[in-house]
C-alpha positions as a printed NumPy array, in Angstrom:
array([[-16.277, -13.041,   0.747],
       [-13.212, -13.994,   2.773],
       [-12.88 , -17.262,   4.704],
       [-13.938, -15.512,   7.993],
       [-17.141, -14.333,   6.582],
       [-17.943, -17.812,   5.008],
       [-17.447, -19.471,   8.409],
       [-19.671, -16.983,  10.082],
       [-22.339, -17.44 ,   7.212],
       [-22.228, -21.183,   7.827],
       [-22.698, -20.693,  11.724],
       [-25.634, -18.554,  11.294],
       [-27.218, -20.735,   8.798],
       [-26.826, -23.903,  11.087],
       [-28.242, -21.865,  14.022],
       [-31.288, -20.857,  11.759],
       [-31.9  , -24.457,  10.885],
       [-31.765, -25.604,  14.318],
       [-34.206, -22.969,  15.49 ],
       [-36.618, -23.992,  12.599],
       [-36.359, -27.657,  13.874],
       [-36.988, -26.811,  17.579],
       [-39.977, -24.722,  16.33 ],
       [-41.38 , -27.576,  14.25 ],
       [-41.019, -29.87 ,  17.242],
       [-42.698, -27.454,  19.366],
       [-41.879, -26.819,  23.109],
       [-40.438, -29.839,  24.868],
       [-41.91 , -31.005,  28.213],
       [-41.034, -28.203,  30.83 ],
       [-39.454, -29.476,  34.12 ],
       [-39.567, -28.101,  37.645],
       [-36.05 , -28.35 ,  38.981],
       [-34.369, -27.237,  42.17 ],
       [-30.92 , -25.87 ,  43.159],
       [-29.934, -27.238,  46.601],
       [-26.865, -25.186,  47.712],
       [-27.168, -25.333,  51.374],
       [-27.331, -28.548,  53.879],
       [-30.092, -26.827,  55.959],
       [-32.585, -26.874,  53.029],
       [-35.27 , -29.504,  53.618],
       [-35.157, -31.105,  50.126],
       [-38.047, -33.448,  51.138],
       [-40.699, -30.608,  50.818],
       [-39.961, -30.364,  46.925],
       [-39.269, -33.858,  46.036],
       [-42.824, -34.656,  45.026],
       [-42.77 , -32.059,  42.231],
       [-39.176, -32.248,  41.415],
       [-37.535, -33.413,  38.232],
       [-33.853, -32.688,  38.653],
       [-31.816, -31.772,  41.74 ],
       [-28.763, -29.381,  41.341],
       [-26.529, -29.993,  44.268],
       [-23.658, -27.657,  45.106],
       [-20.43 , -29.712,  45.393],
       [-17.614, -27.228,  45.323],
       [-16.355, -23.739,  44.772],
       [-13.231, -22.266,  43.157],
       [-12.169, -18.853,  44.424],
       [ -9.421, -16.516,  43.562],
       [ -7.789, -14.638,  46.491],
       [ -4.826, -12.41 ,  45.986],
       [ -3.886, -14.327,  42.893],
       [ -4.127, -17.723,  44.459],
       [ -6.679, -20.225,  43.418],
       [ -8.311, -22.234,  46.108],
       [-10.847, -25.161,  45.8  ],
       [-13.283, -25.803,  48.664],
       [-15.618, -28.757,  48.819],
       [-19.08 , -27.572,  49.509],
       [-22.629, -29.093,  49.822],
       [-23.324, -32.843,  50.229],
       [-22.121, -36.198,  50.501],
       [-23.706, -38.824,  48.072],
       [-27.273, -39.579,  49.105],
       [-28.538, -43.165,  48.791],
       [-30.273, -43.692,  45.52 ],
       [-32.138, -40.628,  44.932],
       [-35.14 , -40.983,  42.751],
       [-34.462, -37.789,  40.891],
       [-31.531, -37.302,  38.395],
       [-28.652, -35.391,  40.08 ],
       [-26.639, -32.482,  38.78 ],
       [-23.391, -31.672,  40.663],
       [-22.919, -27.745,  40.683],
       [-19.264, -26.193,  40.605],
       [-19.279, -22.503,  41.324],
       [-16.112, -20.699,  39.869],
       [-14.628, -17.246,  40.311],
       [-11.881, -17.966,  37.677],
       [-11.386, -19.981,  34.693],
       [ -7.861, -20.674,  35.622],
       [ -8.641, -24.331,  37.022],
       [ -5.879, -26.381,  38.793],
       [ -4.799, -29.535,  36.962],
       [ -6.552, -31.71 ,  39.614],
       [-10.051, -30.234,  39.477],
       [-11.236, -32.39 ,  36.436],
       [-10.035, -35.469,  38.204],
       [-11.909, -34.356,  41.519],
       [-15.19 , -33.799,  39.395],
       [-14.833, -37.348,  37.995],
       [-14.362, -38.849,  41.358],
       [-17.406, -36.906,  42.592],
       [-19.599, -38.187,  39.881],
       [-18.348, -41.77 ,  40.428],
       [-19.129, -41.402,  44.121],
       [-22.691, -40.41 ,  43.675],
       [-23.098, -43.052,  40.894],
       [-21.768, -45.865,  43.075],
       [-24.436, -44.894,  45.748],
       [-27.088, -45.891,  43.384],
       [-27.805, -42.24 ,  42.128],
       [-28.908, -41.357,  38.433],
       [-26.364, -38.758,  37.424],
       [-27.266, -36.247,  34.741],
       [-23.826, -34.466,  34.634],
       [-22.526, -31.275,  36.056],
       [-23.323, -27.476,  35.922],
       [-20.728, -24.736,  35.972],
       [-21.798, -21.561,  37.824],
       [-19.566, -18.703,  36.474],
       [-20.615, -15.068,  35.647],
       [-19.   , -14.791,  32.21 ],
       [-19.016, -11.274,  30.759],
       [-21.623, -11.18 ,  27.94 ],
       [-19.09 ,  -9.531,  25.558],
       [-16.839, -12.54 ,  26.113],
       [-18.979, -15.527,  25.522],
       [-16.837, -16.618,  22.729],
       [-13.817, -17.023,  24.932],
       [-15.899, -18.66 ,  27.528],
       [-17.242, -21.214,  24.82 ],
       [-13.524, -22.155,  24.413],
       [-13.245, -22.901,  28.068],
       [-16.397, -24.858,  27.977],
       [-15.045, -26.993,  25.109],
       [-12.123, -28.026,  27.283],
       [-14.388, -28.908,  30.287],
       [-16.657, -30.856,  28.024],
       [-13.729, -32.965,  26.636],
       [-12.676, -33.758,  30.176],
       [-15.998, -34.99 ,  31.37 ],
       [-16.432, -39.019,  31.4  ],
       [-18.352, -40.404,  28.744],
       [-22.259, -40.112,  29.121],
       [-22.202, -37.218,  31.449],
       [-23.782, -33.86 ,  30.309],
       [-22.792, -30.172,  30.876],
       [-25.115, -27.309,  32.099],
       [-23.996, -23.75 ,  32.631],
       [-25.703, -20.841,  34.481],
       [-26.085, -17.608,  32.534],
       [-26.896, -13.947,  33.147],
       [-30.067, -12.688,  31.927],
       [-28.021, -10.119,  29.87 ],
       [-26.693, -13.095,  27.883],
       [-30.152, -13.925,  26.579],
       [-31.241, -10.418,  25.822],
       [-28.186,  -8.585,  24.756],
       [-25.592, -11.403,  23.846],
       [-24.656, -12.109,  20.216],
       [-26.741, -14.898,  18.891],
       [-23.884, -16.517,  17.095],
       [-22.032, -16.695,  20.485],
       [-25.174, -18.124,  22.178],
       [-26.116, -20.625,  19.595],
       [-22.558, -21.537,  19.377],
       [-22.685, -22.831,  23.014],
       [-25.335, -25.183,  21.765],
       [-22.519, -27.493,  20.402],
       [-20.776, -27.534,  23.717],
       [-23.391, -27.474,  26.513],
       [-26.601, -29.193,  26.93 ],
       [-28.542, -26.434,  28.46 ],
       [-28.309, -22.718,  29.777],
       [-30.156, -21.841,  32.93 ],
       [-30.505, -17.968,  32.766],
       [-30.504, -16.576,  36.414],
       [-33.632, -14.345,  36.891],
       [-32.706, -13.614,  40.335],
       [-29.972, -12.016,  42.549],
       [-29.484, -12.938,  46.106],
       [-32.973, -13.611,  47.415],
       [-34.847, -11.416,  45.065],
       [-35.961, -11.424,  41.357],
       [-33.547,  -9.538,  38.952],
       [-34.768,  -5.949,  38.664],
       [-36.543,  -5.492,  35.244],
       [-36.809,  -9.233,  34.875],
       [-40.091,  -9.104,  32.867],
       [-38.168,  -6.842,  30.313],
       [-35.392,  -9.375,  30.05 ],
       [-37.846, -12.348,  29.64 ],
       [-39.63 , -10.517,  26.981],
       [-36.727,  -9.777,  24.932],
       [-35.451, -13.394,  25.367],
       [-38.777, -14.68 ,  24.188],
       [-38.471, -12.8  ,  20.946],
       [-35.076, -14.179,  19.989],
       [-34.163, -17.163,  17.874],
       [-32.065, -18.944,  20.516],
       [-31.464, -22.551,  19.394],
       [-29.672, -23.908,  22.451],
       [-32.165, -25.384,  25.179],
       [-32.518, -23.19 ,  28.187],
       [-34.295, -22.777,  31.439],
       [-35.072, -19.823,  33.723],
       [-33.588, -19.817,  37.238],
       [-35.902, -18.581,  39.826],
       [-35.676, -17.857,  43.49 ],
       [-37.925, -19.447,  46.009],
       [-40.626, -16.955,  47.135],
       [-39.735, -14.479,  44.388],
       [-42.541, -12.549,  42.821],
       [-42.276, -12.765,  39.045],
       [-44.598, -11.042,  36.431],
       [-47.   , -13.94 ,  35.252],
       [-47.314, -12.752,  31.643],
       [-43.604, -12.46 ,  31.055],
       [-43.377, -16.121,  32.275],
       [-46.21 , -17.195,  30.192],
       [-44.546, -15.681,  27.239],
       [-41.182, -17.319,  27.747],
       [-42.783, -20.88 ,  28.054],
       [-43.846, -20.513,  24.442],
       [-40.166, -20.39 ,  23.237],
       [-39.329, -23.702,  21.213],
       [-36.014, -23.933,  23.219],
       [-37.466, -23.366,  26.732],
       [-37.185, -26.483,  28.942],
       [-38.714, -25.226,  32.299],
       [-37.427, -23.668,  35.551],
       [-34.777, -24.196,  38.128],
       [-35.665, -22.765,  41.575],
       [-33.146, -21.792,  44.041],
       [-34.158, -23.034,  47.469],
       [-33.532, -20.53 ,  50.157],
       [-32.31 , -22.023,  53.635],
       [-34.258, -21.003,  56.76 ],
       [-33.039, -18.23 ,  58.753]])
């Protein structure tokens, strides 16, 4: 057995052990969280049942080879009763040098207003076959975060059903959660029930949530099955702004 095979065996063994530990602990308390990406969304209508709020803060776009960062979303609210997660949407992994400092200032600004800050979430559609490369990028982002803040990422449903387990479970040492997006636009992903069933049967060790869209019709049996997974931590619902 060569050095590479030994490393892979150690990673697989560690992932299996973590999976067994999670299974022994049983499913953790599931949360009902919400994405708030548009200022016209009335947050007050979900606050009674909300745990965490994921607020869009900025978007990194790539146009004709040029990277541009635009501030989106919200100014710091006054002392939210709910932990807040600042979301950054990105079309590229070529981050400008100033962006980590900007994120740090955003976190500090919200915290200074009396808010409980959970951390940040990155929304990037990494290709399933390149999850190992994405993990390397996320490791750098994690290292740039101020102490005490956590890292969440969104994930494609294809990650959970088709991605290599060693790549997915490898993210567990870098991110605090993956939110698999079971919607596209304003509708559930086609064949979402099949995706959820496959995910429910895989020994995924990293904590995960399922991203839903407000008003979407999801198969109850598939949602019930995924809730039994030991790494399942609840849902994040994307709030749709009024027309």
